[in-house]
N, C-alpha and C positions, 0 to 999 in steps of 0.2 A: 504494500500500500504506500502511496505517495500522497500524504495529506488526505484529502477526501477522495482521491482517485485510486482505483484498483488497477495496477499494472500487471499484465499477464504475459509471461514468456511463452512464445509459441514457436513451432517449427513448421516450415513450409517444405513440402516435397522431401521430407526426411533429412534435410541438410541446412537450409537457410533459417537462421534464428533471428527473431526480432521481438520487441515488446509492443503489445497492443494494449490500449486502455479498454477496460470492460465498460460497455455502454448498453445497458438494458433498454435504453430509449432508441437505439439505432436498430432499424429493421434489417439492415444489411451491413455486413462486415466491410470495413474500409482498409485498404492498404496503401502505403506510400508509393510514389513513382519509383523510388529506389528498389523496393521489393518487386514491383511489377517488371521493372527492367531486368533485375537479376534472375527472375523466374522466366523471363522471355514470354510474358503473358500476351496473348493476342486480344485485341479489343473486339468485343462482341457488338458494341453499339454505344449509345450515349443515353444517359438518364438524367432527368432533372430531379434534384433532391433539395429538400428544405434544410437550411442550416440556420444558425443563429444570425448569420450575416445576410440571410435571404436565400432565394432559390438560385442554384447554380447547376450547370451541366457538367457531368462527370462521366468518364469512360467506364464501361463495365467490362469485366474479364472473368474467365472461369479458372479457378484454382485447381491444382491437384490436391493431395492430402494436406489438411491443416490440422496440426496436432497440438493439444494442450495437455501436458502430462501424458496419461495413457488414453485420453479421450481424443478421438479422431473423426473428422468429417471429410468426405471427398466431394469434389465437383461443386463447391460453392461458387455462385456468381457474386463477385465483389465489386465495389466501386474503387476506383483508383484516384486518390486525392491526397495532396500534402496539406493536411489541415492543422497539424500541430507545429507550434513554434519551438517545441522541445525536441531536439533531434533524437533523443532516447525513446520517444514514443512515435511509432511508425504506423499507426492506424488505430482502428476501433474493432473490438471483438463484439459483434452484434447478435441480435436474436436469431438470425438465420443459422448461426452455429449453436448457440445456447439451447434452442428449442429441441435439440436432439438428446438432451440430458436433463436429469434432475439436478438443479443448481442450488448450492448453498454457499454462503460466505461466512467463514469464521474470522471475524475482524481481529479478535484477540491474538490469534495465531498467524494472521496474515495468510490465510489459506482459502483458496477457491476449491470447492469440492464439486466434481462433475460425476454423477452416477448414472448408471444405465436407466433408461426410460422404460 
């Protein structure tokens, strides 16, 4: 945890590691352009999304496996956008990933628990 934010270490395609902020208000997972470039993601199209700064157009791409601890989801369609001013946070872990699991957060131990649904 970083203040009021929950930062989650994730692994893309079994190799690329990054930190995403847990966002239960995000319907779709967001990855930075660096991640998209390193994974050679192909753009599927563009979507308009609402942000605190207003509505913006962002590219969409399909991920291979996205893993958090032992929890893994394949083939998520994610948006590609550099939203964070903190270079240590390279995206948002959204509900499209979280909906596959029973989710609980132990703030005292700084532990995100993802169990089978």
